[in-house]
C-alpha positions in Angstrom: 0.0 0.0 0.0 1.2 3.5 -0.6 0.2 7.0 -1.2 0.9 8.1 -4.8 0.6 11.7 -3.9 3.2 13.6 -1.8 2.5 14.5 1.8 3.7 18.0 0.8 0.5 18.3 -1.4 -1.8 17.3 1.5 -3.6 20.4 2.6 -7.0 21.5 3.8 -8.9 24.6 4.8 -11.8 25.3 7.1 -15.2 24.2 5.9 -17.6 27.1 5.4 -21.3 26.5 5.2 -23.6 29.5 4.6 -20.6 31.7 5.3 -19.9 30.3 8.7 -17.0 28.1 9.7 -18.2 24.6 10.6 -16.2 23.7 13.8 -14.2 20.5 13.5 -14.6 20.1 9.7 -12.2 20.9 6.9 -12.1 20.7 3.1 -9.4 18.8 1.4 -7.5 21.1 -1.0 -5.8 18.5 -3.2 -6.9 15.0 -4.0 -5.2 12.1 -2.2 -4.3 8.9 -4.1 -3.8 5.6 -2.3 -2.5 2.5 -4.2 -3.4 -0.9 -2.8 -0.7 -3.3 -4.0 -2.9 -6.4 -3.1 -5.8 -5.4 -5.3 -3.7 -3.3 -7.7 -6.3 -0.5 -7.4 -6.0 3.2 -6.8 -8.4 4.9 -4.4 -8.8 8.6 -4.8 -10.1 11.0 -2.2 -11.2 14.0 -4.3 -10.3 17.5 -3.6 -13.2 19.2 -1.9 -14.0 16.3 0.4 -15.2 17.5 3.8 -13.8 15.5 6.7 -13.0 16.0 10.4 -9.2 15.3 10.5 -9.6 12.5 13.1 -12.8 11.3 14.8 -11.8 11.4 18.4 -13.9 10.9 21.5 -13.3 13.6 24.1 -11.6 11.2 26.6 -8.8 10.3 24.2 -7.6 13.8 23.7 -4.7 13.3 26.1 -3.2 10.7 23.9 -4.0 11.7 20.3 -4.8 15.1 18.8 -6.7 15.9 15.6 -3.5 17.3 14.2 -0.4 15.2 13.5 1.2 12.7 11.2 -2.0 10.6 11.1 -4.1 13.4 9.3 -3.6 12.1 5.7 -4.4 8.6 6.8 -7.5 9.9 8.6 -8.6 11.6 5.5 -8.3 8.4 3.5 -10.0 6.4 6.2 -12.9 8.9 6.4 -13.4 8.6 2.6 -13.3 4.8 2.8 -15.9 4.8 5.6 -18.1 7.4 4.0 -18.3 5.4 0.9 -18.2 2.0 2.6 -15.4 0.8 0.3 -14.3 -2.9 0.6 -15.6 -3.4 4.2 -14.8 -1.9 7.6 -11.9 -4.3 8.4 -10.2 -3.5 5.1 -10.7 0.2 5.6 -9.2 0.0 9.1 -6.2 -1.9 7.8 -5.6 0.8 5.1 -5.7 3.4 7.9 -3.0 1.6 9.8 -0.9 1.1 6.7 -1.3 4.7 5.7 -0.1 5.8 9.2 2.9 3.5 8.7 3.7 5.3 5.5 3.5 8.7 7.1 5.7 7.6 10.0 3.1 8.0 12.7 4.6 7.0 16.1 3.9 3.5 17.2 1.8 4.3 20.3 -0.2 7.0 18.4 -0.8 4.6 15.5 -1.9 1.8 17.8 -4.2 4.2 19.8 -5.9 5.5 16.6 -6.1 2.1 14.9 -7.5 0.4 18.0 -10.1 3.2 18.3 -11.5 2.7 14.8 -11.2 -1.1 14.9 -13.2 -1.3 18.2 -15.4 1.8 18.1 -15.8 2.7 14.4 -19.0 0.8 13.8 -21.2 3.7 14.4 -19.3 5.8 11.8 -19.2 2.8 9.4 -23.0 2.4 9.4 -23.7 6.2 9.5 -25.8 7.4 6.6 -24.3 10.9 6.7 -24.1 12.6 3.3 -20.7 12.7 1.7 -19.9 16.4 1.1 -17.7 17.5 -1.8 -17.2 21.3 -2.0 -16.9 22.1 -5.6 -14.9 25.4 -5.4 -12.0 23.5 -3.6 -11.2 21.6 -6.8 -8.0 22.6 -8.4 
């Protein structure tokens, strides 16, 4: 597995809705491409995708922040969940592999991955609308 876009190109901006910043949500500035070597497929998170950086319960804030080396992996993971691509276990595995690629520290990676593996069922089955902001496309 590997990103086929540079981490230097990973960027986002605040999500505005009706002229107001939506707290905790951002808009992906440039698309993210993830190549799965097992299936030989490329998965693309499009620019304009609205996501939350990392879905963290309040009580985990001491160990893992929304900002950090795991952000790009979290963006990919949110896209895979939002579109229910290839099953939850597969999506969680891609999250872990993506954090490996971006050199997320072991304990942070373990904390984030364990959180989605054990507690991500609500998000996986959520019927929330996938939001793509058109003006973000480059």
